[in-house]
C-alpha positions as CSV (number, residue, x, y, z in Angstrom):
1,M,-151.1,27.2,63.1
2,K,-152.5,25.8,59.8
3,V,-151.6,29.1,57.8
4,L,-147.8,28.8,59.1
5,N,-147.9,25.1,58.0
6,V,-149.3,26.2,54.6
7,I,-147.2,29.1,54.3
8,S,-144.0,26.7,55.3
9,L,-145.3,24.3,52.2
10,I,-145.1,26.8,50.0
11,L,-141.8,28.2,50.7
12,I,-140.2,24.9,50.6
13,I,-141.9,23.8,47.4
14,L,-140.5,27.5,45.9
15,G,-137.1,26.8,47.1
16,G,-137.1,23.4,45.6
17,L,-138.3,24.4,42.3
18,N,-135.3,27.4,42.2
19,W,-132.6,24.4,43.3
20,L,-134.2,22.1,40.3
21,S,-133.8,25.3,38.0
22,V,-130.2,25.7,39.2
23,G,-129.6,22.1,38.9
24,V,-131.1,21.6,35.0
25,F,-130.6,24.8,33.6
26,K,-127.9,26.4,35.8
27,Y,-130.2,29.3,36.3
28,D,-131.1,30.8,40.0
29,V,-134.3,32.5,40.1
30,V,-133.8,34.2,43.2
31,S,-130.3,35.8,42.2
32,E,-131.6,36.7,39.0
33,I,-134.7,38.8,40.7
34,F,-132.3,40.3,43.3
35,G,-129.2,41.0,41.1
36,G,-127.1,37.8,42.3
37,T,-126.5,35.7,45.6
38,E,-124.6,38.4,47.8
39,E,-127.7,41.0,47.6
40,V,-129.3,41.5,50.3
41,G,-132.9,40.7,49.3
42,S,-131.4,37.2,48.1
43,R,-130.3,36.4,51.1
44,I,-133.2,36.9,52.7
45,V,-135.4,34.8,50.2
46,Y,-132.6,32.2,51.2
47,I,-132.7,32.6,55.1
48,V,-136.6,32.6,55.0
49,V,-136.9,29.5,52.9
50,G,-134.3,27.5,55.1
51,V,-136.1,28.7,58.3
52,A,-139.4,27.2,56.6
53,A,-137.4,24.1,56.0
54,L,-136.6,23.7,59.4
55,Y,-139.9,24.9,60.9
56,A,-141.2,21.6,58.2
57,L,-139.2,19.4,60.3
58,S,-141.3,19.6,63.2
59,L,-144.4,18.6,61.0
60,F,-142.9,15.1,60.6
61,T,-144.2,14.4,64.1
62,K,-147.9,15.1,62.8
63,V,-147.6,13.5,60.0
64,A,-146.3,10.2,61.4
65,R,-149.2,10.4,64.1
66,E,-151.6,10.5,61.1
67,D,-151.2,7.1,59.6
């Protein structure tokens, strides 16, 4: 389970950095790599990052217990 937490965190950080580059530089790294936002590769990356974010919601209970 710890591996899943780490993978989820990495994906969320990478997704956040991509959104930072979109907001600051108007440059979408994912769509640039895969050839556009509508390409299958881009959509898969967006979905995987979104699922990682949904999974991370379950980590709130673990963080709350640690405090």
